N, C-alpha and C positions, 0 to 999 in steps of 0.2 A: 459559377460558384467561385467564391473568393477564398483563397488559401490563407493560412495564418502562419507568419514567420515570427518566431519568438525564441528567446533563450530561457529554457525551463529553470524554475527555482529549485532549490534543494528540497528533498523530501523531509518529512518530519523525523524519519529514522536516520538522517545524516547529521553528523556534527560538523563535518568539514564542508568544503565547497567542491567536492568531486562531482564530475559529470554535469557541471553547470557552465562550462566554458564553450560549449558547442551550440549551434543554432539549429532549430527544428522547423521544418516546413510540413504542415499537416492540413488536411481538409476537414471542414466541419461536416456533420451529417445533414444531408438534405431530406432524406426520407425518414419517417418515424420508425421506431423499433417495433417489430411485431413479435408477439408471443406465440410459440408453437403450442397448440391446444393439447397435444398428446404428452409431450415431455416437459413443457413449461420453459424451454430454452428461449432466449431472446435472439432475434436475428434481423437482418436487414438485407435488402437487395443492392444497397449502395456499397460497392467495394472500394471506393476512393477513400473512405474514412479509415481503412486499414493501412493506408500508405503513410509512412513517416520517413521523411528524408532528413538526414543529419548533414550539417555543413560546418566547416571549421570557422568560417567568418560570416558576418551578416551580408557582406557584399557578394559572396559566392551564392548565397541563397537567393538574393534578389536577382542576380544575373541568370541563375538557372530558371527562375520563374519567368523572366522576360524572354529567354530563349525558347521556352516551351509554350509561351502564350498563356500563362496562368496568371490571372489577376490575384495579387497578393497584398495583404495588409501586414505591415511590419509593426510589431509591438516592442517598444524599447524596454529593457529590463530595469527594474528598480534596484538600487544599491542597498545592501543591508547595512544598518547602523550597528557597528560593533563597538563594544566597550571592553577595552583590554584591561583586565585586572588579574592579579595573581592570587593564589590560594592564601598566601601569607598576609594579604591585606585584610583578611577576616580577623586577624589577631593583633592588629596595630594598636599601640597605646593611645594614639591621637585620633582614633576612629570617631566619626561624628555621631553615628547612631549608637543606641545601647546594644551591648553584646550580652546575650544570655545563653544559657545552655538549653 
């Protein structure tokens, strides 16, 4: 089983970059999810998919995987393209686009 090492992106509910500076090591699911016929709950016999290990740096995560003999695949994060504008730019006189109410 190959573990995945990556830096999670921010969620849709975040406007800032909180909790996106740490690296995560997690295992993908090997067995399919089964549905309990009585209650309808989903479950699996694979407990490794519940394990999530957080690391401060990418190198620490890779070193841990190597020490424990875990085959790991590292995914590099994509940088967000940010456009810095201020609220007052909406009301400039030399604005290129048309301004309407």
